[in-house]
C-alpha positions, -999 to 999 in steps of 0.1 A, spaced: -610 815 -729 -637 807 -696 -641 771 -684 -659 748 -662 -644 711 -659 -664 694 -636 -649 658 -621 -661 638 -593 -692 611 -609 -688 575 -611 -710 554 -606 -722 539 -573 -748 519 -552 -786 538 -536 -772 556 -502 -735 562 -515 -713 595 -509 -705 615 -542 -684 646 -545 -689 664 -574 -661 694 -579 -661 726 -604 -632 742 -614 -631 775 -632 -611 800 -656 -607 825 -674 -635 841 -657 -637 866 -622 -657 838 -603 -658 857 -567 -684 882 -594 -701 851 -600 -729 831 -583 -720 793 -595 -754 763 -596 -759 731 -607 -777 712 -630 -785 676 -638 -798 666 -669 -817 625 -669 -814 608 -708 -848 623 -726 -852 647 -692 -849 685 -693 -823 697 -674 -833 706 -641 -818 728 -613 -804 707 -583 -778 742 -561 -775 774 -562 -747 798 -542 -746 828 -545 -713 845 -545 -698 850 -508 -713 813 -502 -737 828 -476 -770 822 -490 -774 790 -511 -803 771 -527 -818 741 -536 -850 724 -551 -866 702 -536 -853 666 -543 -816 672 -533 -826 695 -499 -811 682 -468 -789 660 -488 -768 676 -513 -748 706 -498 -726 731 -526 -702 754 -514 -675 772 -531 -643 782 -519 -625 812 -543 -590 816 -532 -594 779 -559 -617 794 -582 -641 764 -575 -673 748 -560 -684 711 -551 -714 701 -545 -720 667 -519 -744 640 -525 -748 623 -498 -782 590 -502 -776 587 -532 -806 575 -551 -813 559 -581 -832 585 -592 -802 612 -585 -790 594 -620 -779 623 -649 -755 647 -662 -746 666 -634 -728 703 -653 -719 731 -630 -729 768 -646 -721 806 -634 -739 833 -640 -762 849 -616 -764 897 -609 -733 901 -598 -731 875 -580 -759 875 -564 -779 842 -573 -810 857 -585 -828 827 -603 -827 790 -613 -839 793 -647 -820 766 -672 -814 799 -695 -808 825 -671 -769 807 -665 -745 815 -695 -714 794 -692 -715 756 -685 -689 728 -678 -693 700 -698 -708 679 -673 -700 645 -655 -718 614 -651 -739 597 -617 -748 575 -621 -774 555 -589 -770 513 -587 -807 502 -574 
């Protein structure tokens, strides 16, 4: 059974940092590109960051550039999202997703990613 389980969300103040983790099981983790998306109430699910199978290539939404860092540990089947300088507009449920083409990150499109976690809530107060 394929599972992606996010953790690390919480309530923080503007300017704080958080690190989200996503633990994957039941899949050949090293053959998937991974990504983080987020969804605020009443809004679409948006791409935040993506990473290829090796971790060498990373991709960010404009809103995440310079503040967020995606990384992965293939030996532990983990992907991380380090978030710094958090803003109230970062408040959302954050989802981990697996996809890609033989581990290559190919698109930021939500519809491409077929494997999803249940999400973890991040709330940033002003």
